[in-house]
ZAFINU-550894 format. One record per residue: z, y, x of N, C-alpha, C in turn. Coordinates in nm, 3 decimals. Layout:
<dopas>
Z:Y:X:Z:Y:X:Z:Y:X
...
</dopas>
This chain:
<dopas>
0.569:2.076:1.390:0.478:2.141:1.484:0.332:2.126:1.441
0.302:2.015:1.376:0.165:1.995:1.329:0.131:2.099:1.224
0.228:2.133:1.138:0.204:2.233:1.034:0.178:2.370:1.096
0.254:2.403:1.201:0.234:2.531:1.269:0.097:2.535:1.336
0.058:2.424:1.395:-0.073:2.418:1.460:-0.184:2.443:1.359
-0.174:2.381:1.241:-0.277:2.401:1.139:-0.277:2.546:1.089
-0.157:2.601:1.074:-0.147:2.741:1.031:-0.206:2.834:1.136
-0.184:2.803:1.262:-0.239:2.882:1.372:-0.391:2.879:1.368
-0.447:2.761:1.353:-0.593:2.749:1.350:-0.652:2.824:1.231
-0.589:2.810:1.116:-0.639:2.878:0.996:-0.631:3.029:1.012
-0.518:3.077:1.064:-0.499:3.222:1.082:-0.600:3.278:1.182
-0.619:3.208:1.293:-0.714:3.254:1.395:-0.855:3.259:1.338
-0.892:3.159:1.263:-1.026:3.155:1.202:-1.045:3.273:1.106
-0.944:3.299:1.024:-0.953:3.409:0.928:-0.960:3.544:0.997
-0.883:3.562:1.102:-0.884:3.689:1.175:-1.020:3.715:1.238
-1.081:3.610:1.291:-1.212:3.625:1.355:-1.322:3.643:1.251
-1.314:3.569:1.143:-1.415:3.580:1.036:-1.414:3.719:0.973
-1.295:3.773:0.952:-1.283:3.903:0.886:-1.311:4.020:0.980
-1.317:3.992:1.109:-1.340:4.097:1.206:-1.216:4.176:1.241
-1.099:4.131:1.194:-0.975:4.201:1.228:-0.947:4.194:1.377
-0.990:4.085:1.440:-0.984:4.073:1.586:-1.116:4.013:1.632
-1.150:4.032:1.757:-1.269:3.965:1.809:-1.237:3.875:1.928
-1.105:3.853:1.951:-1.062:3.759:2.054:-0.923:3.708:2.020
-0.904:3.579:2.035:-0.773:3.518:2.015:-0.735:3.446:2.144
-0.615:3.476:2.194:-0.564:3.410:2.314:-0.455:3.311:2.270
-0.480:3.184:2.292:-0.385:3.082:2.251:-0.382:2.969:2.351
-0.346:2.850:2.304:-0.336:2.733:2.391:-0.442:2.630:2.354
-0.494:2.564:2.457:-0.589:2.456:2.437:-0.547:2.335:2.518
-0.601:2.217:2.488:-0.566:2.097:2.565:-0.614:2.108:2.710
-0.530:2.061:2.803:-0.567:2.063:2.944:-0.640:1.938:2.983
-0.666:1.924:3.111:-0.737:1.807:3.161:-0.646:1.684:3.165
-0.514:1.705:3.154:-0.417:1.597:3.145:-0.338:1.613:3.017
-0.288:1.502:2.965:-0.214:1.507:2.839:-0.088:1.591:2.850
-0.027:1.597:2.968:0.098:1.669:2.986:0.083:1.817:3.011
-0.037:1.868:3.002:-0.061:2.009:3.029:-0.142:2.073:2.917
-0.119:2.202:2.898:-0.207:2.283:2.814:-0.262:2.395:2.900
-0.367:2.459:2.854:-0.426:2.570:2.928:-0.444:2.689:2.835
-0.448:2.812:2.889:-0.479:2.928:2.805:-0.620:2.910:2.748
-0.635:2.943:2.622:-0.764:2.929:2.554:-0.804:3.063:2.495
-0.927:3.105:2.521:-0.978:3.233:2.472:-1.095:3.204:2.378
-1.078:3.237:2.252:-1.183:3.208:2.155:-1.229:3.337:2.087
-1.359:3.344:2.061:-1.415:3.463:1.998:-1.500:3.428:1.877
-1.510:3.298:1.843:-1.588:3.254:1.728:-1.499:3.177:1.632
-1.514:3.198:1.501:-1.428:3.130:1.404:-1.429:2.978:1.418
-1.545:2.920:1.451:-1.555:2.774:1.461:-1.479:2.718:1.581
-1.439:2.806:1.672:-1.364:2.760:1.790:-1.215:2.746:1.762
-1.171:2.792:1.645:-1.029:2.790:1.614:-0.971:2.649:1.613
-1.054:2.549:1.585:-1.007:2.410:1.579:-0.965:2.359:1.717
-0.995:2.433:1.822:-0.957:2.391:1.957:-0.815:2.434:1.993
-0.757:2.524:1.914:-0.622:2.572:1.941:-0.520:2.460:1.918
-0.418:2.456:2.003:-0.312:2.356:1.988:-0.176:2.425:1.995
-0.077:2.357:1.935:0.062:2.398:1.950:0.147:2.272:1.960
0.217:2.259:2.071:0.304:2.143:2.092:0.412:2.182:2.194
0.508:2.093:2.222:0.619:2.129:2.311:0.579:2.152:2.457
0.451:2.140:2.489:0.405:2.162:2.626:0.342:2.301:2.644
0.346:2.382:2.541:0.287:2.516:2.548:0.383:2.613:2.615
0.401:2.596:2.745:0.502:2.673:2.818:0.449:2.806:2.873
0.319:2.820:2.891:0.263:2.941:2.951:0.296:3.065:2.869
0.324:3.175:2.938:0.340:3.304:2.873:0.204:3.372:2.872
0.144:3.385:2.755:0.008:3.438:2.743:0.003:3.590:2.741
0.118:3.656:2.733:0.120:3.802:2.720:0.055:3.871:2.839
0.067:3.812:2.956:0.011:3.874:3.078:-0.139:3.899:3.064
-0.209:3.812:2.990:-0.354:3.827:2.977:-0.393:3.953:2.900
-0.299:4.010:2.826:-0.331:4.130:2.750:-0.371:4.246:2.842
-0.318:4.248:2.963:-0.355:4.356:3.055:-0.499:4.344:3.101
-0.552:4.222:3.098:-0.692:4.202:3.136:-0.787:4.252:3.028
-0.735:4.266:2.907:-0.821:4.304:2.792:-0.778:4.438:2.733
-0.710:4.521:2.812:-0.663:4.649:2.759:-0.778:4.741:2.723
-0.895:4.721:2.786:-1.012:4.803:2.754:-1.116:4.724:2.674
-1.072:4.612:2.621:-1.161:4.526:2.542:-1.192:4.594:2.409
-1.318:4.598:2.369:-1.351:4.660:2.239:-1.296:4.577:2.124
-1.232:4.640:2.030:-1.174:4.567:1.919:-1.033:4.520:1.951
-0.976:4.445:1.857:-0.840:4.396:1.872:-0.835:4.257:1.933
-0.722:4.230:1.998:-0.698:4.098:2.057:-0.573:4.039:1.994
-0.583:3.914:1.950:-0.465:3.843:1.897:-0.411:3.753:2.006
-0.279:3.745:2.015:-0.216:3.662:2.118:-0.103:3.581:2.057
-0.092:3.457:2.098:0.014:3.367:2.050:0.135:3.383:2.141
0.252:3.407:2.081:0.373:3.425:2.161:0.490:3.345:2.104
0.575:3.301:2.196:0.704:3.243:2.162:0.808:3.355:2.173
0.934:3.323:2.155:1.038:3.425:2.162:1.043:3.495:2.296
1.046:3.416:2.406:1.054:3.476:2.540:0.926:3.553:2.572
0.812:3.503:2.524:0.685:3.572:2.549:0.680:3.707:2.477
0.741:3.712:2.358:0.735:3.835:2.280:0.806:3.950:2.352
0.908:3.917:2.430:0.974:4.023:2.508:0.877:4.082:2.609
0.787:3.999:2.661:0.687:4.049:2.756:0.590:4.145:2.687
0.552:4.116:2.564:0.464:4.207:2.489:0.533:4.341:2.470
0.661:4.337:2.436:0.738:4.460:2.418:0.741:4.541:2.546
0.764:4.474:2.659:0.771:4.546:2.785:0.636:4.609:2.820
0.526:4.538:2.793:0.394:4.594:2.820:0.369:4.717:2.733
0.417:4.714:2.611:0.404:4.830:2.523:0.489:4.946:2.574
0.611:4.916:2.617:0.699:5.021:2.668:0.645:5.084:2.796
0.578:5.004:2.877:0.518:5.055:3.001:0.381:5.118:2.976
0.338:5.116:2.848:0.208:5.172:2.809:0.093:5.105:2.882
0.110:4.977:2.909:0.003:4.898:2.969:-0.096:4.852:2.861
-0.049:4.840:2.738:-0.134:4.807:2.624:-0.096:4.899:2.509
-0.185:4.910:2.412:-0.160:4.994:2.295:-0.131:4.906:2.174
-0.034:4.945:2.096:0.010:4.862:1.982:-0.104:4.834:1.885
-0.189:4.932:1.861:-0.295:4.914:1.762:-0.406:4.821:1.812
-0.403:4.784:1.937:-0.506:4.696:1.993:-0.468:4.548:1.989
-0.343:4.520:1.952:-0.291:4.384:1.962:-0.240:4.332:1.828
-0.275:4.209:1.798:-0.218:4.138:1.683:-0.134:4.024:1.740
-0.005:4.030:1.714:0.087:3.932:1.772:0.112:3.818:1.674
0.076:3.697:1.717:0.096:3.577:1.636:0.222:3.506:1.686
0.332:3.520:1.613:0.459:3.468:1.659:0.484:3.325:1.615
0.538:3.244:1.706:0.574:3.106:1.675:0.720:3.083:1.714
0.810:3.062:1.617:0.949:3.029:1.650:0.952:2.900:1.732
1.037:2.897:1.832:1.039:2.785:1.926:1.184:2.744:1.955
1.216:2.618:1.932:1.352:2.569:1.956:1.368:2.512:2.095
1.260:2.506:2.172:1.267:2.452:2.308:1.141:2.376:2.344
1.110:2.373:2.472:0.987:2.311:2.520:1.017:2.201:2.620
0.917:2.118:2.643:0.929:2.007:2.735:0.887:2.050:2.875
0.963:2.007:2.974:0.924:2.028:3.112:0.799:1.943:3.139
0.685:2.006:3.174:0.562:1.929:3.196:0.578:1.818:3.299
0.664:1.840:3.398:0.686:1.737:3.500:0.751:1.614:3.439
0.843:1.635:3.345:0.908:1.522:3.278:0.810:1.449:3.188
0.723:1.524:3.122:0.623:1.462:3.034:0.522:1.381:3.113
0.489:1.430:3.232:0.387:1.363:3.313:0.427:1.222:3.353
0.558:1.197:3.362:0.604:1.063:3.401:0.592:0.964:3.286
0.575:1.012:3.164:0.572:0.925:3.048:0.435:0.916:2.982
0.355:1.020:2.996:0.227:1.026:2.927:0.114:0.966:3.011
0.024:0.898:2.945:-0.099:0.853:3.009:-0.185:0.976:3.035
-0.221:1.004:3.161:-0.297:1.125:3.192:-0.426:1.138:3.112
-0.485:1.026:3.073:-0.611:1.029:3.001:-0.592:1.040:2.850
-0.467:1.040:2.805:-0.441:1.045:2.660:-0.464:1.187:2.606
-0.476:1.195:2.476:-0.491:1.324:2.410:-0.384:1.336:2.303
-0.308:1.446:2.307:-0.201:1.465:2.209:-0.262:1.501:2.074
-0.228:1.423:1.973:-0.279:1.444:1.837:-0.185:1.535:1.758
-0.055:1.509:1.768:0.045:1.590:1.701:0.178:1.575:1.774
0.271:1.661:1.741:0.401:1.658:1.809:0.510:1.701:1.713
0.631:1.659:1.743:0.745:1.696:1.661:0.874:1.669:1.737
0.986:1.707:1.677:1.116:1.680:1.737:1.219:1.667:1.626
1.329:1.599:1.658:1.433:1.578:1.558:1.571:1.622:1.607
1.574:1.701:1.714:1.701:1.744:1.769:1.752:1.653:1.879
1.706:1.531:1.880:1.747:1.435:1.982:1.634:1.403:2.080
1.510:1.410:2.029:1.396:1.373:2.112:1.272:1.449:2.069
1.179:1.463:2.165:1.047:1.516:2.135:0.956:1.396:2.112
0.876:1.401:2.007:0.786:1.291:1.973:0.642:1.339:1.990
0.574:1.283:2.088:0.436:1.321:2.117:0.344:1.207:2.073
0.271:1.231:1.967:0.176:1.131:1.918:0.042:1.151:1.987
-0.002:1.051:2.062:-0.129:1.060:2.133:-0.227:0.958:2.077
-0.351:0.967:2.123:-0.451:0.870:2.078:-0.432:0.734:2.145
-0.328:0.725:2.228:-0.297:0.597:2.293:-0.155:0.551:2.264
-0.098:0.607:2.157:0.036:0.568:2.118:0.132:0.686:2.117
0.253:0.664:2.069:0.354:0.769:2.060:0.451:0.762:2.176
0.479:0.875:2.234:0.575:0.885:2.345:0.695:0.965:2.298
0.814:0.909:2.317:0.938:0.978:2.278:1.013:1.020:2.404
1.043:1.150:2.412:1.112:1.204:2.528:1.250:1.252:2.488
1.353:1.202:2.556:1.489:1.245:2.530:1.498:1.397:2.549
1.546:1.467:2.449:1.547:1.614:2.453:1.633:1.667:2.567
1.752:1.611:2.585:1.843:1.661:2.687:1.785:1.642:2.827
1.713:1.534:2.848:1.660:1.504:2.981:1.529:1.577:3.010
1.453:1.607:2.907:1.319:1.663:2.928:1.306:1.811:2.894
1.413:1.873:2.844:1.405:2.013:2.804:1.381:2.103:2.925
1.292:2.198:2.909:1.262:2.294:3.014:1.388:2.374:3.047
1.413:2.398:3.175:1.538:2.461:3.220:1.561:2.596:3.151
1.459:2.679:3.140:1.480:2.812:3.082:1.517:2.805:2.935
1.477:2.696:2.867:1.506:2.682:2.725:1.654:2.654:2.700
1.725:2.610:2.801:1.869:2.586:2.787:1.945:2.718:2.778
1.881:2.826:2.820:1.947:2.957:2.818:1.871:3.054:2.728
1.798:3.000:2.630:1.712:3.083:2.544:1.794:3.182:2.461
1.748:3.307:2.459:1.812:3.411:2.380:1.740:3.438:2.249
1.610:3.415:2.247:1.531:3.448:2.128:1.441:3.331:2.091
1.490:3.245:2.003:1.406:3.135:1.955:1.292:3.188:1.868
1.319:3.297:1.798:1.218:3.360:1.712:1.166:3.485:1.781
1.036:3.507:1.786:0.981:3.626:1.851:1.044:3.755:1.799
1.072:3.847:1.890:1.132:3.974:1.852:1.027:4.070:1.797
0.900:4.038:1.818:0.790:4.120:1.767:0.678:4.028:1.724
0.632:4.042:1.601:0.521:3.960:1.551:0.458:4.028:1.430
0.326:4.031:1.429:0.253:4.080:1.311:0.240:3.969:1.208
0.221:3.847:1.257:0.211:3.731:1.169:0.301:3.622:1.225
0.402:3.579:1.148:0.490:3.473:1.193:0.437:3.342:1.136
0.415:3.246:1.224:0.350:3.121:1.185:0.448:3.007:1.155
0.575:3.039:1.144:0.675:2.937:1.112:0.804:3.003:1.069
0.896:2.923:1.022:1.025:2.974:0.979:1.107:3.015:1.101
1.177:3.128:1.087:1.260:3.177:1.196:1.371:3.079:1.231
1.409:3.077:1.357:1.515:2.988:1.406:1.630:3.075:1.454
1.749:3.045:1.404:1.867:3.123:1.441:1.893:3.112:1.591
1.923:3.226:1.654:1.954:3.226:1.796:2.097:3.181:1.819
2.116:3.098:1.919:2.249:3.052:1.956:2.274:3.088:2.102
2.373:3.173:2.124:2.402:3.215:2.260:2.456:3.097:2.341
2.397:3.069:2.457:2.447:2.960:2.541:2.591:2.988:2.585
2.667:2.884:2.609:2.809:2.899:2.643:2.828:2.985:2.766
2.750:2.961:2.870:2.761:3.038:2.994:2.621:3.055:3.052
2.546:3.155:3.004:2.406:3.169:3.044:2.385:3.194:3.192
2.485:3.245:3.261:2.468:3.277:3.403:2.550:3.183:3.491
2.568:3.062:3.447:2.647:2.965:3.523:2.590:2.943:3.663
2.460:2.925:3.673:2.397:2.901:3.804:2.410:3.023:3.895
2.397:3.142:3.837:2.410:3.265:3.915:2.552:3.278:3.968
2.650:3.251:3.883:2.790:3.263:3.924:2.823:3.165:4.036
2.767:3.046:4.029:2.792:2.947:4.134:2.739:2.998:4.268
2.624:3.064:4.265:2.568:3.119:4.388:2.651:3.237:4.437
2.700:3.318:4.345:2.781:3.434:4.383:2.909:3.393:4.453
2.960:3.276:4.420:3.087:3.229:4.478:3.073:3.182:4.622
2.950:3.162:4.668:2.929:3.119:4.806:2.965:3.233:4.902
3.009:3.201:5.022:3.030:3.306:5.122:2.895:3.367:5.160
2.900:3.482:5.224:2.776:3.553:5.260:2.684:3.463:5.342
2.741:3.390:5.438:2.659:3.302:5.521:2.595:3.192:5.438
2.669:3.145:5.338:2.615:3.041:5.251:2.501:3.091:5.166
2.514:3.213:5.114:2.406:3.273:5.034:2.282:3.294:5.122
2.305:3.345:5.241:2.193:3.370:5.332:2.120:3.240:5.366
2.198:3.136:5.394:2.137:3.008:5.429:2.059:2.951:5.311
2.114:2.967:5.191:2.046:2.917:5.071:1.910:2.982:5.054
1.904:3.115:5.061:1.777:3.184:5.038:1.683:3.169:5.156
1.737:3.153:5.277:1.650:3.126:5.392:1.576:2.994:5.372
1.647:2.894:5.319:1.583:2.764:5.294:1.472:2.779:5.190
1.498:2.861:5.089:1.399:2.878:4.982:1.277:2.957:5.032
1.302:3.071:5.093:1.193:3.160:5.132:1.113:3.107:5.250
1.172:3.018:5.328:1.097:2.961:5.441:0.982:2.874:5.393
0.987:2.830:5.267:0.879:2.746:5.211:0.767:2.830:5.150
0.789:2.959:5.135:0.693:3.044:5.065:0.558:3.045:5.135
0.451:3.029:5.057:0.313:3.028:5.109:0.248:3.166:5.100
0.318:3.261:5.041:0.264:3.394:5.014:0.134:3.384:4.935
0.134:3.296:4.837:0.016:3.280:4.751:0.011:3.388:4.644
0.125:3.454:4.620:0.138:3.562:4.522:0.122:3.516:4.377
0.134:3.386:4.354:0.123:3.336:4.216:0.232:3.395:4.129
0.352:3.411:4.184:0.463:3.467:4.107:0.433:3.610:4.063
0.375:3.687:4.154:0.339:3.824:4.122:0.225:3.829:4.021
0.127:3.745:4.040:0.008:3.750:3.954:0.037:3.710:3.811
0.135:3.623:3.791:0.165:3.574:3.656:0.269:3.659:3.585
0.337:3.745:3.658:0.450:3.820:3.603:0.405:3.934:3.512
0.452:3.939:3.387:0.412:4.048:3.298:0.475:4.182:3.334
0.573:4.180:3.426:0.634:4.306:3.470:0.563:4.362:3.593
0.476:4.282:3.656:0.399:4.328:3.771:0.264:4.379:3.722
0.252:4.509:3.707:0.129:4.565:3.650:0.073:4.679:3.735
0.118:4.691:3.859:0.063:4.795:3.947:-0.087:4.772:3.967
-0.163:4.878:3.970:-0.308:4.863:3.990:-0.338:4.812:4.130
-0.257:4.853:4.226:-0.270:4.801:4.362:-0.131:4.771:4.415
-0.108:4.646:4.447:0.023:4.603:4.496:0.040:4.647:4.641
0.161:4.685:4.675:0.189:4.728:4.812:0.158:4.618:4.912
0.170:4.493:4.868:0.147:4.382:4.960:-0.001:4.350:4.978
-0.086:4.420:4.905:-0.230:4.406:4.925:-0.286:4.522:5.008
-0.199:4.611:5.049:-0.245:4.729:5.121:-0.247:4.711:5.272
-0.185:4.603:5.322:-0.181:4.580:5.466:-0.321:4.547:5.517
-0.355:4.598:5.633:-0.485:4.572:5.696:-0.466:4.521:5.838
-0.526:4.409:5.877:-0.597:4.316:5.789:-0.501:4.234:5.706
-0.544:4.191:5.586:-0.454:4.128:5.491:-0.393:3.998:5.542
-0.465:3.927:5.629:-0.413:3.797:5.673:-0.285:3.812:5.755
-0.265:3.929:5.817:-0.143:3.949:5.896:-0.022:3.948:5.804
-0.035:4.011:5.688:0.078:4.019:5.595:0.113:3.884:5.535
0.021:3.791:5.540:0.045:3.661:5.479:0.088:3.556:5.581
0.123:3.599:5.700:0.170:3.504:5.800:0.295:3.434:5.749
0.311:3.307:5.783:0.429:3.231:5.739:0.548:3.273:5.824
0.608:3.383:5.782:0.715:3.444:5.856:0.833:3.463:5.762
0.949:3.407:5.796:1.065:3.411:5.706:1.105:3.554:5.674
1.103:3.641:5.774:1.143:3.780:5.751:1.050:3.848:5.650
0.919:3.829:5.666:0.824:3.890:5.574:0.831:3.825:5.436
0.851:3.694:5.433:0.865:3.626:5.304:0.985:3.681:5.227
1.097:3.697:5.299:1.218:3.749:5.237:1.195:3.891:5.185
1.130:3.972:5.266:1.101:4.110:5.224:1.016:4.112:5.098
0.915:4.026:5.094:0.828:4.021:4.976:0.908:3.990:4.850
0.989:3.886:4.854:1.060:3.843:4.733:1.169:3.941:4.692
1.238:4.000:4.789:1.343:4.096:4.754:1.283:4.226:4.700
1.175:4.272:4.763:1.110:4.395:4.713:1.056:4.372:4.572
0.995:4.256:4.550:0.941:4.229:4.416:1.054:4.218:4.313
1.165:4.155:4.352:1.277:4.140:4.259:1.332:4.276:4.217
1.345:4.367:4.313:1.396:4.500:4.279:1.291:4.582:4.206
1.165:4.554:4.232:1.057:4.625:4.162:1.060:4.596:4.012
1.093:4.474:3.975:1.094:4.437:3.833:1.234:4.443:3.774
1.332:4.491:3.851:1.469:4.502:3.799:1.472:4.591:3.675
1.535:4.544:3.571:1.540:4.618:3.447:1.415:4.605:3.363
1.314:4.531:3.415:1.188:4.511:3.344:1.154:4.364:3.329
1.215:4.279:3.412:1.194:4.135:3.402:1.248:4.085:3.269
1.165:4.015:3.192:1.204:3.968:3.059:1.258:3.826:3.062
1.273:3.768:3.180:1.327:3.633:3.196:1.242:3.528:3.124
1.111:3.538:3.140:1.022:3.440:3.077:1.008:3.313:3.160
1.048:3.318:3.288:1.046:3.200:3.372:0.911:3.162:3.429
0.811:3.248:3.413:0.678:3.214:3.463:0.674:3.205:3.615
0.754:3.285:3.684:0.755:3.279:3.831:0.799:3.142:3.879
0.899:3.085:3.813:0.942:2.949:3.847:0.833:2.847:3.820
0.765:2.864:3.705:0.666:2.765:3.662:0.549:2.755:3.758
0.504:2.869:3.809:0.381:2.866:3.888:0.402:2.847:4.037
0.526:2.859:4.085:0.549:2.848:4.229:0.513:2.707:4.277
0.418:2.696:4.369:0.374:2.563:4.414:0.476:2.491:4.502
0.576:2.563:4.552:0.677:2.500:4.638:0.816:2.505:4.575
0.821:2.535:4.445:0.944:2.528:4.367:1.057:2.616:4.419
1.027:2.737:4.458:1.132:2.833:4.492:1.196:2.881:4.361
1.329:2.880:4.349:1.395:2.920:4.223:1.396:3.071:4.206
1.280:3.129:4.184:1.269:3.274:4.175:1.339:3.330:4.052
1.343:3.251:3.946:1.412:3.297:3.824:1.560:3.317:3.853
1.617:3.236:3.940:1.758:3.250:3.976:1.782:3.385:4.042
1.691:3.427:4.128:1.702:3.558:4.194:1.693:3.670:4.091
1.597:3.659:4.000:1.580:3.763:3.899:1.696:3.766:3.801
1.752:3.649:3.772:1.865:3.644:3.679:1.992:3.701:3.742
2.004:3.695:3.874:2.117:3.760:3.940:2.113:3.910:3.912
1.995:3.969:3.927:1.981:4.112:3.900:2.000:4.141:3.752
1.949:4.053:3.667:1.966:4.070:3.522:2.114:4.068:3.486
2.189:3.977:3.546:2.334:3.970:3.520:2.403:4.099:3.561
2.368:4.151:3.679:2.429:4.275:3.725:2.397:4.391:3.631
2.275:4.398:3.585:2.235:4.505:3.493:2.310:4.496:3.362
2.324:4.374:3.310:2.400:4.356:3.187:2.546:4.395:3.206
2.604:4.358:3.321:2.744:4.390:3.348:2.765:4.541:3.363
2.670:4.609:3.425:2.683:4.751:3.451:2.653:4.838:3.329
2.547:4.802:3.258:2.498:4.891:3.153:2.516:4.836:3.011
2.558:4.710:3.000:2.583:4.649:2.867:2.461:4.660:2.776
2.349:4.616:2.827:2.223:4.623:2.753:2.169:4.482:2.732
2.083:4.464:2.632:2.021:4.332:2.612:1.915:4.304:2.717
1.866:4.184:2.720:1.758:4.148:2.810:1.637:4.238:2.785
1.573:4.289:2.890:1.457:4.376:2.871:1.354:4.314:2.776
1.297:4.399:2.691:1.196:4.353:2.597:1.251:4.309:2.463
1.382:4.308:2.449:1.443:4.262:2.323:1.424:4.363:2.210
1.433:4.492:2.244:1.425:4.598:2.143:1.315:4.696:2.184
1.213:4.708:2.100:1.097:4.791:2.131:1.136:4.937:2.152
1.229:4.987:2.073:1.263:5.129:2.078:1.356:5.164:2.195
1.408:5.063:2.263:1.504:5.088:2.370:1.433:5.098:2.505
1.447:5.211:2.572:1.380:5.233:2.699:1.438:5.143:2.808
1.359:5.112:2.911:1.410:5.032:3.022:1.535:5.097:3.081
1.635:5.016:3.109:1.765:5.071:3.150:1.755:5.154:3.278
1.668:5.116:3.371:1.654:5.192:3.495:1.548:5.301:3.483
1.493:5.317:3.364:1.394:5.422:3.341:1.445:5.526:3.244
1.574:5.523:3.216:1.633:5.618:3.122:1.771:5.658:3.175
1.823:5.769:3.126:1.953:5.818:3.169:2.043:5.836:3.049
2.169:5.798:3.066:2.270:5.820:2.964:2.395:5.874:3.031
2.463:5.971:2.970:2.588:6.022:3.028:2.693:5.913:3.047
2.676:5.802:2.976:2.773:5.693:2.987:2.741:5.598:3.101
2.630:5.619:3.174:2.594:5.533:3.284:2.705:5.533:3.390
2.731:5.419:3.452:2.833:5.414:3.558:2.793:5.501:3.676
2.891:5.572:3.733:2.859:5.663:3.845:2.961:5.651:3.956
3.009:5.530:3.980:3.111:5.511:4.083:3.061:5.550:4.222
2.930:5.549:4.238:2.873:5.580:4.371:2.876:5.730:4.400
2.903:5.812:4.302:2.896:5.958:4.321:3.029:6.011:4.376
</dopas>
């Protein structure tokens, strides 16, 4: 990982010096050792601030929509799951291909920041990082911390489909072979087996905690409407009342809105302040779409149109 970090810094510096891009979106150290933050650099000398380690969980592709009218090109650092988001933004014509330089980093798995926080000194600074298949090794300025891989691996990484980015202009590491998980929808199937009352009770418990902060919507690369329907209510505070019925409507409407477009990046789970398993809801729809249409996860293939945005004579039509 240290080698990739150095390659990232060198590449970013060269791109900025040559004028090929005038902005690089990557990762920088956070205020705590267990966190990283999005970093936006526009000067070659700032490239030394870029970091790459097992805590770089954020999907940076969403920021591309903020710079769609930015003069010049923008470079963005992506992992495998993030690259699917870039593809979806291109397919939705939210960004233009010639405006983006994709810096791909093959990723074998990331650390759950919550697990790292229990082991890392908050005031420490990560110097380098690595892994050996059994553990993540985080070298800090206050000593080395070893995290058991099985115990600290981020949940979404256990079901990873693309360790290597599906789209990249510059690949900053050796590609990693994809290994299909034994049962990627195990959690979804367990929920499906519950009786209707059990499913209802499960989601009522989840949605009753919702604060209507809209963090899930704001971070989602599939949510790109210029004005969200949930921002149109007047006065806005009425729509944000802590009401189970309205909370449920919000999450179900959003889930169906991104159906066939959700790239399963897991950002909705990451940012939810009350830990609602929103990825589980989206993966239920993803499973149904795969079962019905036999298509890959959205964003996997640039040339393939969104399944619910295209028609094929072979589409199932049992409802007709």
